C-alpha positions in Angstrom: 50.6 75.6 125.8 53.6 73.8 127.0 53.8 75.9 130.3 51.3 77.7 132.5 53.6 79.8 134.6 57.2 80.8 133.7 60.1 82.8 135.1 61.9 84.6 132.4 65.6 85.5 133.3 67.2 88.3 131.3 70.7 89.7 131.7 71.2 93.4 132.2 73.7 93.3 129.4 70.9 92.2 127.0 69.2 95.6 127.4 72.3 97.4 126.1 71.5 96.3 122.5 74.3 97.7 120.3 75.3 100.2 123.0 78.4 100.0 125.2 76.4 100.5 128.5 73.0 101.6 129.7 69.6 100.8 128.1 68.8 100.6 124.4 65.1 101.8 124.0 64.8 99.7 120.7 65.9 96.5 122.4 63.6 97.2 125.4 60.6 97.7 123.0 61.4 94.5 121.2 61.4 92.6 124.5 58.2 94.2 125.5 56.4 93.1 122.3 57.7 89.5 122.8 56.3 89.5 126.4 53.0 90.9 125.3 52.6 88.2 122.7 53.3 85.5 125.3 50.9 87.1 127.8 48.1 87.1 125.2 48.4 83.3 125.0 47.3 83.2 128.7 50.8 82.4 129.9 51.7 83.8 133.4 55.1 85.5 133.3 57.5 86.6 136.1 60.8 88.2 135.2 64.1 88.6 136.9 66.6 91.0 135.2 70.2 91.6 136.0 72.0 94.9 136.3 75.3 94.3 134.6 74.6 97.0 132.0 74.7 99.6 134.8 76.8 98.2 137.6 78.3 94.9 138.9 79.1 94.4 142.5 81.9 91.9 141.6 83.5 94.4 139.3 83.4 97.1 141.9 85.0 94.7 144.4 87.8 93.9 142.0 88.6 97.6 141.9 88.8 97.9 145.7 85.2 98.7 146.6 83.7 97.0 149.6 81.9 93.9 148.1 78.7 94.3 150.2 78.4 98.0 149.2 79.0 97.0 145.6 76.4 94.2 145.6 73.7 96.6 147.0 74.6 99.0 144.2 74.0 96.2 141.8 70.6 95.5 143.4 69.6 99.1 142.7 70.8 98.7 139.1 68.4 95.7 138.7 65.6 98.0 140.0 66.4 100.6 137.4 66.2 98.0 134.6 63.0 96.6 136.2 61.5 100.1 136.0 62.5 100.5 132.4 61.1 97.2 131.5 57.9 97.8 133.3 57.4 101.0 131.4 58.1 99.4 128.1 55.7 96.5 128.8 52.9 98.8 130.1 53.3 100.9 126.9 52.1 97.9 125.0 48.9 97.8 127.2 49.9 94.9 129.5 49.6 95.4 133.2 52.7 94.8 135.4 53.9 94.9 138.9 57.4 95.6 140.1 58.2 93.8 143.4 61.6 94.3 145.1 63.5 92.4 147.8 64.5 95.9 149.3 61.7 98.2 150.2 61.3 101.3 148.1 57.7 102.0 148.5 57.4 105.0 146.2 58.4 103.0 143.1 57.7 99.3 143.8 55.8 96.8 146.0 57.8 94.8 148.6 58.2 91.1 147.6 55.5 89.0 149.2 55.1 85.5 147.7 51.3 85.4 147.9 51.0 88.9 146.5 53.2 87.9 143.6 51.2 84.8 142.8 47.9 86.8 143.0 49.3 89.3 140.4 50.2 86.4 138.2 46.8 84.8 138.5 45.2 88.1 137.4 47.3 88.2 134.3 49.8 90.8 135.3 53.5 90.4 134.4 55.5 90.4 137.6 59.0 91.9 137.6 61.3 91.0 140.6 63.9 93.5 141.4 66.9 93.8 143.9 67.8 90.1 143.5 67.4 88.2 146.7 68.0 91.4 148.8 71.3 89.9 150.1 74.9 90.5 149.1 77.0 87.7 147.6 74.1 86.2 145.7 73.6 86.8 142.0 70.4 87.4 140.0 70.8 83.8 138.7 70.2 82.7 142.3 67.4 85.2 142.7 65.7 83.9 139.6 65.8 80.2 140.7 64.6 81.3 144.3 61.7 83.3 142.9 60.7 80.6 140.5 60.6 78.0 143.2 58.6 80.4 145.5 56.0 81.1 142.8 55.9 77.5 141.6 57.0 78.3 138.0 57.0 75.4 135.6 60.4 76.4 134.2 63.0 79.0 134.1 63.5 80.5 130.6 67.0 81.9 130.4 67.1 84.4 127.5 70.6 84.9 126.1 72.2 85.9 122.8 73.0 82.3 121.9 70.5 79.7 120.9 71.3 77.1 123.7 74.0 75.3 125.5 77.1 74.3 123.6 80.1 72.1 124.2 82.2 75.4 124.2 81.5 79.1 123.6 80.1 79.1 120.0 81.2 82.8 119.6 84.9 81.7 120.1 84.9 78.0 118.9 83.4 77.3 115.5 83.6 73.6 116.3 81.2 73.8 119.4 78.1 71.7 119.0 74.7 72.4 120.6 72.9 70.2 123.2 69.1 69.8 122.7 68.7 68.4 126.2 71.2 67.8 129.0 71.1 66.7 132.6 72.2 68.7 135.6 74.9 66.3 136.3 76.3 66.4 132.8 76.4 70.2 132.9 78.5 70.0 136.1 80.7 67.2 134.9 81.4 69.0 131.6 82.0 72.4 133.3 79.4 74.2 131.2 78.4 77.8 132.1 74.7 77.8 132.5 74.2 79.6 135.9 76.4 80.2 138.8 76.9 77.2 141.0 74.6 78.3 143.9 71.7 78.9 141.5 72.3 75.7 139.5 72.5 73.5 142.6 69.3 75.1 144.0 67.6 74.4 140.6 68.8 70.8 140.6 67.7 70.2 144.3 64.2 71.4 143.4 64.0 69.6 140.0 63.3 73.0 138.3 64.0 72.8 134.6 66.1 75.5 132.9 65.7 76.3 129.3 68.3 78.4 127.6 67.4 80.1 124.4 68.1 83.1 122.2 65.8 85.9 123.3 67.1 88.3 120.7 65.5 86.3 117.7 62.0 87.6 117.2 59.2 85.1 117.9 61.5 82.7 119.8 59.6 83.2 123.1 56.3 82.5 121.4 57.6 79.5 119.7 59.0 78.1 122.8 55.9 78.4 125.0 53.8 76.7 122.3 56.0 73.7 122.3 58.4 74.2 119.4 61.8 72.7 120.1 64.3 75.5 120.4 67.2 76.2 122.8 68.5 73.6 125.3 66.7 72.3 128.3 68.4 71.2 131.5 66.5 68.6 133.5 67.2 65.9 136.0 67.2 63.2 133.3 
């Protein structure tokens, strides 16, 4: 395998599938099968999932809501998604643990680095909920922070496009794809990979980010076995 331990970052919107909001059970089941196939290769997998399919703190603030209150609501949305993903993965026979940055003992374990690493070593999929536990930080930042803490080899950012392009390929038919790109080039070109806080943290810790299409069946399996798909961001 190309990697031993990864952190998979999924957007909350990805769980909507063809719906306008909420969770599409079909998409959830597809993701669970992809994750199961990866686990069966011996890969250790941690997951951070957003909450944008349910609530976004920034959107709430734009409509007059207190930003801190809105961000905490967004953190709870990530926990709902985490519970849904946990249920779907366990339905395939794979053991999981949901660890949250905000204590909610009846449904999840509190995040403790050593506990998270031990779960991974035992072959369990670890899902991190509630972001960093702090307002004003996105789940992008949470994914980089957790990846550094558990010493993941790479962040795999699953999106609906197959990599990083010179422009939005859904809006610009002339956009061309990068196979590899450096942190500095991403910043210089103004490309949207992650928010600036998350991206800077990743760069400072030399943590590679690989952007790929999670919605194409088999892509996760291909990627972890070394097939060249998506776009990787490194310090070179």
